[in-house]
N, C-alpha and C positions, 0 to 999 in steps of 0.2 A: 430440487436436483443440484448434485455436485459437480460442479464445473473442472474443467483441467485448467490449475494454473500457468500462466504462461512464464518461461524459463528467461531467466537471463539471456541476454543475447538475442530477443525476438524484438524487431523492429518498432511493433507497438509499443514497447515501451519507453519508449524514445519521443515519441510523438507530442504535442501540446493537444491535448485532448480537447473536446470542440462542446460548445453546450449543446442541452438539449430543452426540450419543451414538453408540455404536459401531455403532449400528442405521440410519444414516443413509444413504439408499439411492445406491449406488455410488461412496462417497466416495474409494475404489482410484483410480478413473476422474478423478474430479475433482482430486484432487492433481496427476496425471499431468497434464491439460489442464492445468492451471494454471500449472505449471512450462514446460510448450510455452507457453503463453501469452504468459510473463514474459518467457521467452529471446526469442521472435518479435520483440517489443517493444524489446527489450534494456534490459531492464529487472533489476534485482536485489533486488525484492520484488513479493508480489503478494498484495494480502486478496481474500476473499471477496467482498466488496461491490462489490470493482470490477470483477467479473462478475456483477454483481445479485443475487449471493446474500445476503443480512442475517442470516451464521453468522458465530461467532468462530471463525476458520480463515484463516491466511496463509501461504505460503510468502516462502523468500529462500533467494539463493544469493549469497553476498558474497565470492564467489573473483574476481571483477574486481579488487577492490582488494586483493587478496595482498600487491602491490609496495609499495602504503602499509604495510600491517600485515601481515607475513606469516601472524600467527595466524588470518588470513582464508580461507588455504587450503582448498582442500573445506568450508567453512563453508555447506552447504547443509540445510538443515534447515525442518520442519515443525512448525506452533506450531497446536494445536488446543486451542480454551476459554482461552486462555492471560489470566493477571490477574498486572500489574505490581505487584510486592509493595514496590519502593523503587527511588527515584530519587535518587542523592545526586551529589554535585561540584558544583563550580563551574560554571555557565552557560558553554558553547563554542558558538562560531559557528562553521557549515558551509553550505555552498550544497547546496541539495536541490529536486527536480524530483519530477515524479509523473505514472505512466502517464495518471493520470488527467485531467489537468490539464497537457496539452501543449505545450511551448516557452513554459514559464515556470519559471525556476527561482529562488529568494530566499534568500538568510542566513536560518538560523532557528537559535535558539537552545536547546540541549536542555543537559540534564545529564549528564556523561559516561559513568555508571556505573548500571545499573540489577540489578535481583533482580527474574527470572520465576520464574512457575509455569507449566508449561503440558502439555499430552500430546502423545506426538509420534505418527507415522502409525500406528504399531502399537500405541494405547493406552497406552504407558508414563508414567506420570508425570514430571517431571523440576522441581527448581528449579533454576534456574541463576543466574550471575552475568555479565553482559557489560561489555566498557567500549572505548571508542574508536569505531569506524566499525561494526561489530559492533552494539554496541547501539543505534546512531543510526538504523541502518536496520530494528531491532527496534521501536524507538520510534515509528517512523512508521508501520509497516506496522499496531501494535500502535493506532495511531491510527483507521485505516480501521475498523477493529471497535469503535471506540467514538464512532463517528459524526463524528469531526473530520477536518478535512485541514490540511497543511501549511500554508496560504494564512491559517488562523484565528489563527495566531499571529503577522500581520504586523502593523505598527501601524497605525493608522487612515490615516496617508497612505501608506505604502505599497498598500495596499488599494486606497485612491481610484486609486494611479497605474496598476495594473491591471486596474481593473474593466473595462476595454474589453477587454483580451483575456479576460477571464473570461467576459462575454458573447458574445465571437464564437465560443469552444468552445462554450457550449452549445448553440449554433446551427449546429455543425458547420462554421464557417468557420475551419479549422486544417488544415495539410498534416500527414498522419503516414502514416507508413510500416505500420500494423498495424490489424487492423480495431478499431474504435470503435462505441458508441452513442449519440448525441446525443439527451438529452430534449426539446429544442424548434427538432429539422428537421424543418421544415414540410413534407411530402409532397406535391410537385406533383399536381393533380387530371388525370388524362386523359379526356379526352371523346370 
């Protein structure tokens, strides 16, 4: 089932997400729905807070970037209760966007290599190191479960320049081809 994606401005995107356990209700269905929602919105990652759930869960499928980095072929993963242990390397800048912040893309600096500990959908624990675009996608989604957005990494000037666009998103004044839920969309009264 395709779920509505929560738009910028909703408080759930600013909460530090809580860990879950294997008893979390309908987790398999939720993961399936998150992938379906992500694909329908042409995304490569989706975190649970982006569908209104403040839990430490995100999914990624970086295979669209296989041409740039062949290692990303079939790079489809589920991350539960993830913790980034280490980020290393000299910052590199790449353009990022976010399904919760449509129509805004900015150059963001991140360290190129990460080591992350997480559980997969079978509750098996992994500690793995990733570099390049795979690491960047993981970092972006990880930020969501930490209550952070890519716009937080922008300079005050850049933030000021996009403030009007961000305000418009919170009010639903953005054209997207996927379902969204906007925090400040006023419902018209019917008499």
